N, C-alpha and C positions, 0 to 999 in steps of 0.2 A: 504494500500500500504506500502511495505517495500522497502527502497532504501539502497543499500550497495555500498560503494565506494572503497573497498579494505582496505589496511592498510598502516600505516607509511606515510600518507599524499601524496601518490603517485598520487592520482586523486582528482578532485573536481566533485561532482555529480550534474547534472542538470536534473530536471524533469519539463516538460511543461504539464500543465493541461488546457484543453479548456472546458469551461462550457457554457451552454445556458439554461437560466431559471433554474439554480441550477442543471441541469442535465449534467453529465460528458459526453462529446462527444468524447474526444480524450485524450490520455495520452502517452507521449513519454519521455523516459529517456536515458541519455547517460553519459559516463565518459569522463571527460576532463583531459588528462594527465597534471601533474604539471611539466613542464620542462622549464629550462632556466629562472627561475624567480629570479630576483636580490633580494638580502637580503635588507629588509627595514632598513635603518641606525638607526632609533629610536628604533626599536625592537631589533636590534643587540646590541645596547648599554645597553638595559635593561637586556638582557640575558648574557652579557659578564661576570659579577661576578659569575653567577651560572656555566657557562661553565668552568671558571677557577677552581672553587671548585671541579667540577666533574673530570676535567683532573688531578688535583692533587691527588684526591682519587684513581682514576683508576691506577695511576702510583706508588702508595704506594707499597714498597717491603715487601713481607710477607715470602719469603723463596726461596730456590733454588732446582731445580730438577737435579739430576745426569744424568738422561736420560728421554726420552719421557714417559709420562704417558698417555696411550691410553685406550679407552673403546671399548668393543665389545658387540654386541647384542646377540651373539651366544655362548659365552664361558666366562670363568673367564678372567678378564683383570686387569691390574695394576691400572688404574684410578678408576674403580668400587670398587676394594678392598680398595683403599685409602679413598674414600668417605664413604663407609660403616663402615670402622674402625673408622673414625672421628665421625660418628653418634653414634656408640655404646659406644665410649669413653665418649662423652658428655652426653649421656643419662644414663650412668652407668647401662646398661642392659646386659642381656646375649647374645642377638642377635640383629643385625640391618639388616633391609631389605629396600632397596631403588629401586624404579622402574627405570630401565635403561634408559627409555625415558626421564627422568628428567635430565639426564646428557647430556649436549648439546655440549661440546667442549673438545678437548684434551689439555693437558698441555705439552708444548714443553720443551726441555732440556734448562737449564739455569735459569735465574731470573724468579721468580713467583711473579706477581703483584696482587694487589687486583682486578684489572680489569680482569686478567686471570681467577681468581676464579669466578668472576661474569659471565664470558662467560660459565664456566662449569655449574654453577647453577644459571641461570638468572631469574628464576621465584620467586615470592614472597611466596613460600611455607615455612611453619614452621615445626619445629621438634615436633614429637608426641612420647610419650611413651604409651605403651599398654601391656596388658597381654593376650596372646593367648595360647590355648592348643597346644600340639604337633601336633595333627591332623590338626588344623587350620594352623599351620606353614607349614606343608607338602602341604596342599592344595594351600597355597599361593606360595610356591616354584614351584608347578606344573603349576600354572597360568603363571609363567615366561617362560614356555616352548612353549607357543603359539608364532608362528613366528612373528606375528605383534606386540607382546608385548616386547619380548626379555628377556633373562635370567636376573634375578634380581641381583643387587649388594648386596653382602652378607658378613656379619661378624659374628663371634662367632660360626659358624657351618662349618663342613666339610660334604658336601652332595655328594652322589653318585647316579647318574641317570642312569637308564637302558632304553634306548629309544626303545628297542624291545618290551617292555611291553605296555599294553593299557593305555591311559590317565587315570590319577587318581591312577595309581599303579607304576609310574616311579621312585619315590623316594625309592630306595632300602636300603639306609642307611643315617642317619643324626646324626652326632656325635658332641656333644658340646666340647668346649675347655678343659673341665675337663675329657674328655674321655668317658662320659656316652652317651648312645643313647637317642635320642628324644623319650619321652614317649607320646603316643597319648592322654592320659588322664590327664597329668600334665600341670600346667600352667607355662609359661615362659615369662620373661620380654623382650619386643621388642621395639626397636626404629625405627620409620619410619617417614612419613610426612603426612601433612593434605590432600594432593591430593589423595593418596591411601586410607586414612581413609574415604574419601567421596565416595569411589568406583571408583576412576579414573583408567583407563586401565582395568577395570573389576575386580580389587582386592576387593572382597566382604567380606573377613574374618575379616579385621581390625575393621570394624564398629561393628562386633559381639563380639569383645573382651571386656575385663573388665579393670577397673582402667585406663581409657583413660585420658591422660593429654596432653593438647596442651601447650607447653612451651612458645609459642609466639616468639621463636628464629628463625630467618631466617636460612635456610640450609647453605647458603653461608658463614654466619658468623661463623657457627660451623666449616666449613672446613678451613676458614681463621685462626681461633684460633688453630686448630690442626696442620696446616702447620707451624705456628709461633712457636709452642711448640716443633716441631721436626726439624725445621730449614732447614736441608738438606734431601731431599727425595730420597730414592734409590728404584726405582720400582722393586717389587718382586711379582711374581705369585707363591703362596704357595700351590696350589692344593686343595683349599677349595671347588671347584666345579669340579666334574669329570663326564665324560660321557662315557657310553659303546656304 
C-alpha cells in the first residue's frame, strides 16, 4: 500500500486497516485537511530564530532592475537571457543552455532581493560544465522546440529556427559570438545544470558529453553573484533566438 497526502502539509492522511486472523478484511483511506490549526507556542519559539534568519536573507538586496525581466516558453525573453548569460559567465564556457522550466518566476522592476532570485531559481540544482559536439548542441536546441518543454534559455549563440522544416532539421543557423558557425563535429564548452544532465525534460545529449564537471554551485547563487556584479539590470532582447 502507498499513501500520499499531497504536499506542503496541507493534509494529514488517515488509513484504517481491519484484520481478522492476520487477514486484511477492509482498508479505507482519507485526507484530513489541515485548517485553522493554532500554532503551538513551544514550536513557534523554537522556530523563531530560524524564521528571523530566513527573513533577513530573503530581504538581502542584490541589485536593481530598470524594468521587468520576464520569461517566455515560446521565444527569447529578457529573464532567460539574463540567467543564461550568468551561467556562461560563471562557467567560463562558450555556450550556456538552461531548461526554461527551471525558471519559475519573473523579476519585477525595482529592488532585486535574494528572495526574488530564489523565486526565479528555487530548486537545488547545481551548475554543470560539459563539452558537446555541435551536432549535440543542435539536437538539444531542437528539444527546446517541443511545446511542453519550451524554448531553452541560451547564451553564446545566435540561433535561427525554421519551423516549416521537419523536426531535427529546424536549426538552420547557429553562430557563436566570434562569428563562426557551429560545426557538427567540433567540441564546444557548455554550461548547464544537473537536472538536464540527468535527462530531465528529455534532454538526453548532456549525459553523452565529455569532460563533465559538477561544480556543486547552486544556480541561484550564480545568478545572485552576476546581478551583484552588474548592479543595475537593463532588460534587453538581442535577437539570439529567431524564428521563421
